[in-house]
Steps between C-alpha positions, in 0.01 A plus 500: 500500500269742319537490124485833314204558270568581138477872420213449260226255592343403167186364665378849596424736212679834515187712497442758775156366584643156568745654741203635693341157517232558236456317175398819318430861573159518667450874445324434168717761328612279214443716193294375212581593143821625357716788614452673165120493532522635856727784383267574208197516730686729739615727216149517352348587838757775560432650158124498559546660844718773346246564224222524756706747704567715193152467349632306200785740421781282362770770532416564866472127570842444343651767729326341798648161409844649424501374143470653155176559312624266229560210741168558673324517164654167400389342829150644464480340155652171626241465778208632296434784743268779383620825665184686391287290734682659799411860401 
């Protein structure tokens, strides 16, 4: 008679790529660096894009980014961005 398999086979890791027969994701999309550095880079790039679009105008860039001038000013200082260079 056929014996029932245990619900959880501990010999096979419970990772989705193993379920597909691969040892690891072959799409080469494994991120490098930390999440916080990726978020910081994204935020910095968005601020620079907004400043370019508004010719370095912090008030207009803040409206474009749906934030306050104060918050944008703090981020500009944090990332060492020079708004005047986008005028």
